[in-house]
Residue, then its C-alpha position, 0 to 999 in steps of 0.5 A: m451080197s447075196q442073200t442068206p437062203f435060210y435063217r433058223a429062229v428059235d426064240a425072240v432073240s434069234l428071229g430079231r438076229a435073222i431080221s436084223d442081218a436080213r435088213k442089213e443084206a437089203s442095205l436098209t437102215q432101221q429108220d427105213l425099214a421102220d418107215r416101210l412099216g409105218t412104225a417108230r425106229r425104236t420098235i425096229v431097235r426092239l424087234e431086233h433085240g429080241e424085245a417085246v413088239s407085235v407078232i404083226v410087226a415082225m410078220n411084216a418086217i419079214r415080208v418087207l424084207g422079202r423073206d418067208v416063214a415056215l413053222v416046224p415042230r421042235f424035233a421035226k426033221l427038216q431038210v432045206k434045198a436051194 
């Protein structure tokens, strides 16, 4: 499966969905990701459902999954080129 080049996350739920999709594209289980982050599987479940988790956990999950984060101000124009 090819890697999705861009996810748009505007809230915790859509960020969790993007992390879940990236994890699945990497063929990792929630437990695999939890082990790589040194956290509990339940934390990954909460993260993927948009529930409260540490920002550090979320950023580390994105890093472990080989993704980048770009923060764009609301209403800014953004062009994404592959």
